[in-house]
C-alpha positions as CSV (number, residue, x, y, z in Angstrom):
1,M,129.9,108.3,107.7
2,T,132.6,109.1,110.1
3,G,132.5,112.2,112.4
4,D,130.3,113.1,115.6
5,R,127.3,111.5,116.4
6,L,124.3,111.0,115.3
7,N,120.8,111.3,116.4
8,L,118.0,108.4,115.9
9,D,116.6,110.7,113.4
10,Q,120.2,111.1,111.3
11,L,120.2,107.2,112.2
12,T,116.9,106.3,110.5
13,E,117.7,108.6,108.0
14,H,120.7,106.7,106.7
15,A,119.2,103.0,107.7
16,M,115.8,104.2,105.0
17,W,118.9,105.7,101.8
18,V,120.8,102.5,102.4
19,H,117.4,100.2,102.1
20,A,116.4,101.9,99.3
21,L,120.3,101.4,97.8
22,Y,119.1,97.9,98.7
23,D,116.0,98.2,97.3
24,E,117.5,99.4,93.9
25,L,120.1,96.7,93.7
26,N,117.1,93.8,94.4
27,H,115.0,95.6,91.6
28,K,118.5,95.3,89.1
29,E,119.3,92.3,90.0
30,R,116.1,90.2,90.9
31,G,113.7,91.7,89.2
32,R,111.7,93.0,92.4
33,T,112.3,94.2,96.0
34,W,111.6,92.7,99.6
35,N,108.6,93.5,100.9
36,R,108.6,93.8,104.9
37,E,107.7,90.1,105.6
38,E,110.7,89.0,103.9
39,F,112.8,92.1,105.2
40,M,112.0,90.6,108.8
41,L,112.8,86.8,107.7
42,G,115.8,89.1,107.1
43,F,116.5,90.4,110.4
44,V,115.5,87.1,112.4
45,G,118.5,85.6,110.7
46,D,120.7,88.6,111.4
47,V,119.4,87.4,115.6
48,G,120.2,84.2,115.1
49,D,123.4,85.1,113.6
50,L,124.4,88.0,117.2
51,A,123.5,84.5,119.1
52,K,126.2,82.6,117.9
53,L,128.3,85.4,118.1
54,V,127.4,86.5,121.8
55,M,127.9,82.7,122.1
56,A,131.3,82.6,121.3
57,Q,132.1,85.5,123.2
58,E,130.9,83.6,126.3
59,G,133.1,80.9,125.2
60,A,130.6,78.4,123.9
61,R,131.6,77.9,120.5
62,E,134.5,78.9,117.6
63,M,133.6,82.2,115.6
64,P,136.2,83.4,114.0
65,G,136.0,87.3,114.0
66,G,135.4,88.2,117.6
67,R,134.5,91.2,118.6
68,E,135.0,92.9,115.5
69,V,132.3,90.6,113.6
70,L,129.9,91.3,116.8
71,H,130.7,94.6,116.5
72,H,129.0,94.4,112.8
73,E,125.9,92.1,113.4
74,L,124.7,94.6,116.4
75,A,124.9,97.1,113.8
76,D,123.3,95.6,111.2
77,C,120.3,94.3,113.7
78,L,120.4,98.3,114.5
79,W,120.0,98.7,110.9
80,S,116.9,96.3,110.6
81,V,115.3,97.8,113.4
82,L,115.9,101.4,112.4
83,V,114.0,100.1,108.5
84,L,111.6,98.1,110.3
85,A,110.2,101.2,112.3
86,K,109.9,103.3,110.0
87,L,107.7,101.0,107.4
88,Y,105.2,100.7,110.5
89,D,105.7,104.4,111.3
90,V,106.7,103.8,115.1
91,D,108.1,106.4,116.3
92,L,110.8,104.9,118.0
93,D,112.1,107.7,120.5
94,T,108.6,107.9,122.1
95,E,108.3,103.6,122.1
96,F,111.6,103.4,123.6
97,R,111.1,106.5,126.4
98,R,107.6,104.9,126.9
99,T,108.8,101.0,127.0
100,V,111.6,101.9,129.5
101,G,110.4,104.1,131.7
102,E,107.5,101.0,132.3
103,L,110.5,98.3,132.5
104,E,112.1,101.3,135.3
105,E,108.8,101.4,137.1
106,A,107.8,98.2,137.5
107,I,111.6,96.7,138.1
108,T,111.2,99.7,140.8
109,A,107.9,98.8,142.2
110,R,109.1,94.8,142.8
111,L,112.5,96.3,144.5
112,T,110.8,97.8,146.7
113,E,108.8,94.8,147.9
114,P,109.3,92.7,151.2
115,S,112.5,90.2,150.1
116,S,110.9,86.8,149.9
117,E,114.0,84.8,151.7
118,V,116.4,82.6,148.2
119,S,117.2,79.5,149.5
């Protein structure tokens, strides 16, 4: 995939295509596919890898690969989120807008409160 930027629907469509390829490969090699719980556990492993890579970027640990591996892992985690959202029938566009709107509103409200002195 190269060229123009993709929108969320296009990203999801491609993510699901790759997910279907993984299902086909797992069925061929293992006689079964991953269920949603197993897929989620794989995602948790990816998030753990991402945490280690961020720590390496911040100088807290050594990790080979540098920024390229960080980029890959961020994209891998996004892929998992897109697939999980589709598997659980979550409209990410709607939910993202709602959630970020709520966060923005809550943060803005706190910022307009009288400030308490931090010592």
